[in-house]
C-alpha positions as CSV (number, residue, x, y, z in Angstrom):
1,M,25.3,33.9,-84.5
2,A,22.8,30.4,-83.8
3,W,24.3,28.4,-86.8
4,I,28.3,28.5,-85.0
5,Y,26.6,27.9,-81.3
6,L,24.4,24.4,-82.9
7,V,28.0,23.2,-84.4
8,I,30.0,23.7,-81.7
9,A,27.6,22.0,-79.4
10,G,27.5,18.6,-81.6
11,V,31.0,18.4,-81.5
12,L,30.4,19.2,-77.6
13,E,27.8,16.3,-77.2
14,I,30.8,14.2,-79.4
15,G,32.8,15.4,-76.6
16,W,30.2,13.7,-74.0
17,A,29.1,11.1,-75.6
18,F,33.5,9.9,-75.8
19,S,33.9,10.7,-72.5
20,M,30.1,8.8,-71.2
21,K,32.5,5.6,-72.8
22,K,35.1,6.0,-70.8
23,S,33.7,6.9,-68.1
24,E,32.4,3.0,-67.4
25,G,29.2,3.7,-66.5
26,F,30.0,6.5,-64.2
27,T,32.5,4.6,-61.8
28,L,35.3,6.4,-63.0
29,I,34.7,10.7,-61.9
30,T,36.9,12.2,-64.4
31,P,34.6,10.7,-67.3
32,T,32.0,10.8,-65.2
33,V,32.7,14.4,-64.7
34,I,33.5,16.3,-68.6
35,T,30.1,13.8,-69.2
36,I,28.4,16.6,-67.1
37,V,29.9,19.6,-68.0
38,L,30.2,19.2,-71.6
39,M,26.7,17.7,-72.1
40,I,25.3,21.1,-69.7
41,A,27.5,23.1,-72.1
42,S,26.4,21.5,-74.9
43,F,22.7,21.8,-73.7
44,A,22.8,25.1,-73.3
45,L,24.4,26.9,-76.8
46,L,22.0,23.8,-78.7
47,S,19.3,25.9,-76.2
48,I,20.2,29.6,-77.4
49,S,20.9,28.5,-80.9
50,M,16.7,27.8,-80.7
51,R,16.7,31.1,-79.9
52,T,16.7,31.9,-83.9
53,L,16.7,28.5,-85.2
54,P,13.6,26.0,-85.8
55,L,13.3,23.0,-83.6
56,G,13.0,19.9,-86.0
57,T,16.1,21.9,-88.5
58,A,18.1,22.6,-84.1
59,Y,18.1,19.4,-82.6
60,T,18.3,17.6,-86.0
61,I,21.4,18.7,-87.0
62,W,22.3,19.0,-83.3
63,T,21.8,14.8,-83.1
64,G,23.1,14.3,-86.7
65,I,26.5,16.3,-85.7
66,G,27.0,14.0,-82.0
67,A,25.4,11.1,-83.8
68,V,28.2,11.6,-87.2
69,G,30.5,12.7,-85.1
70,A,31.2,9.6,-81.9
71,F,30.3,7.3,-85.6
72,V,33.6,8.7,-86.2
73,V,35.0,8.9,-82.9
74,G,34.1,5.4,-82.0
75,I,36.0,3.9,-85.1
76,A,39.2,6.4,-85.3
77,V,39.8,6.4,-81.2
78,L,38.3,2.8,-80.1
79,G,38.6,0.5,-83.0
80,E,34.5,-0.3,-83.4
81,A,33.5,-1.4,-86.6
82,A,32.9,0.3,-90.0
83,N,31.3,-2.1,-92.6
84,P,29.6,-1.0,-95.4
85,M,26.3,-0.8,-94.1
86,R,27.6,1.1,-90.7
87,L,29.4,4.0,-93.1
88,V,26.0,3.3,-95.4
89,A,24.2,4.6,-92.6
90,G,26.8,7.3,-91.7
91,G,26.4,9.1,-95.2
92,L,22.5,9.0,-94.9
93,I,22.8,10.7,-91.4
94,V,25.5,13.6,-93.4
95,S,22.2,13.7,-96.0
96,G,19.7,14.1,-94.1
97,I,21.7,16.8,-92.0
98,V,23.2,19.0,-96.0
99,M,19.4,18.6,-96.4
100,M,17.4,20.0,-93.2
101,K,21.1,22.7,-93.6
102,L,19.4,23.7,-97.0
103,S,16.1,24.3,-95.2
104,S,16.0,26.3,-93.4
105,A,15.2,29.7,-93.7
106,S,17.4,30.9,-90.9
Protein backbone atom coordinates (compact mmCIF):
# COMPACT_ATOMS: atom_id res chain seq x y z
CA MET A 1 0.00 0.00 0.00
CA ALA A 2 2.93 2.35 0.71
CA TRP A 3 3.97 2.19 -2.94
CA ILE A 4 0.49 3.20 -4.08
CA TYR A 5 0.52 6.17 -1.70
CA LEU A 6 3.97 7.12 -2.94
CA VAL A 7 2.96 7.03 -6.61
CA ILE A 8 -0.16 9.10 -5.90
CA ALA A 9 1.99 11.58 -3.94
CA GLY A 10 4.31 11.84 -6.94
CA VAL A 11 1.42 12.46 -9.31
CA LEU A 12 0.10 15.14 -6.97
CA GLU A 13 3.55 16.73 -7.05
CA ILE A 14 3.24 17.01 -10.82
CA GLY A 15 -0.14 18.68 -10.31
CA TRP A 16 1.12 21.21 -7.81
CA ALA A 17 4.17 22.06 -9.92
CA PHE A 18 1.91 22.74 -12.90
CA SER A 19 -0.59 24.78 -10.88
CA MET A 20 2.28 26.74 -9.33
CA LYS A 21 3.46 27.64 -12.83
CA LYS A 22 -0.08 28.70 -13.73
CA SER A 23 -0.36 30.82 -10.55
CA GLU A 24 2.02 33.39 -12.05
CA GLY A 25 4.06 33.79 -8.90
CA PHE A 26 1.06 33.21 -6.61
CA THR A 27 -0.74 36.24 -8.06
CA LEU A 28 -3.75 34.25 -9.29
CA ILE A 29 -5.95 32.91 -6.50
CA THR A 30 -7.41 29.72 -8.03
CA PRO A 31 -4.11 28.14 -9.16
CA THR A 32 -2.52 29.27 -5.89
CA VAL A 33 -5.19 27.49 -3.81
CA ILE A 34 -4.89 24.39 -6.02
CA THR A 35 -1.12 24.45 -5.52
CA ILE A 36 -1.41 24.60 -1.74
CA VAL A 37 -4.07 21.86 -1.54
CA LEU A 38 -2.10 19.53 -3.82
CA MET A 39 1.13 20.21 -1.90
CA ILE A 40 -0.48 19.31 1.40
CA ALA A 41 -2.00 16.13 -0.03
CA SER A 42 1.27 15.16 -1.70
CA PHE A 43 3.30 15.69 1.48
CA ALA A 44 0.72 13.79 3.54
CA LEU A 45 0.81 10.76 1.26
CA LEU A 46 4.62 10.88 1.13
CA SER A 47 4.65 10.91 4.91
CA ILE A 48 2.32 7.92 5.10
CA SER A 49 4.46 5.97 2.62
CA MET A 50 7.56 6.71 4.70
CA ARG A 51 6.09 4.75 7.59
CA THR A 52 7.25 1.57 5.85
CA LEU A 53 9.53 2.65 2.99
CA PRO A 54 13.11 3.80 3.56
CA LEU A 55 13.58 7.58 3.52
CA GLY A 56 16.04 7.56 0.62
CA THR A 57 13.86 5.33 -1.51
CA ALA A 58 10.60 7.16 -0.85
CA TYR A 59 12.01 10.65 -1.28
CA THR A 60 14.01 9.79 -4.40
CA ILE A 61 11.04 8.17 -6.10
CA TRP A 62 8.67 10.97 -5.06
CA THR A 63 10.94 13.68 -6.42
CA GLY A 64 11.73 11.61 -9.49
CA ILE A 65 8.06 11.14 -10.37
CA GLY A 66 7.52 14.86 -9.85
CA ALA A 67 10.57 15.86 -11.89
CA VAL A 68 9.89 13.58 -14.84
CA GLY A 69 6.17 14.32 -14.73
CA ALA A 70 6.72 18.07 -14.65
CA PHE A 71 9.21 17.67 -17.50
CA VAL A 72 6.64 15.78 -19.60
CA VAL A 73 3.85 18.25 -18.75
CA GLY A 74 6.17 21.12 -19.63
CA ILE A 75 6.80 19.65 -23.06
CA ALA A 76 3.29 18.34 -23.77
CA VAL A 77 1.19 21.14 -22.29
CA LEU A 78 3.39 24.21 -22.04
CA GLY A 79 5.38 23.76 -25.25
CA GLU A 80 8.78 23.64 -23.58
CA ALA A 81 11.83 22.41 -25.51
CA ALA A 82 12.39 18.68 -25.97
CA ASN A 83 15.99 18.72 -27.14
CA PRO A 84 18.12 15.55 -27.05
CA MET A 85 20.06 16.48 -23.89
CA ARG A 86 16.86 17.15 -21.93
CA LEU A 87 15.38 13.85 -23.14
CA VAL A 88 18.50 11.94 -22.07
CA ALA A 89 18.40 13.67 -18.66
CA GLY A 90 14.74 12.64 -18.26
CA GLY A 91 15.65 9.09 -19.21
CA LEU A 92 18.40 9.03 -16.60
CA ILE A 93 15.96 10.16 -13.93
CA VAL A 94 13.54 7.38 -14.93
CA SER A 95 16.35 4.81 -14.82
CA GLY A 96 17.29 6.05 -11.35
CA ILE A 97 13.70 5.65 -10.17
CA VAL A 98 13.58 2.10 -11.52
CA MET A 99 16.92 1.22 -9.90
CA MET A 100 15.79 2.68 -6.57
CA LYS A 101 12.56 0.63 -6.68
CA LEU A 102 14.44 -2.55 -7.58
CA SER A 103 16.92 -2.00 -4.77
CA SER A 104 14.22 -1.51 -2.13
CA ALA A 105 13.36 -4.43 0.14
CA SER A 106 9.85 -3.07 0.91
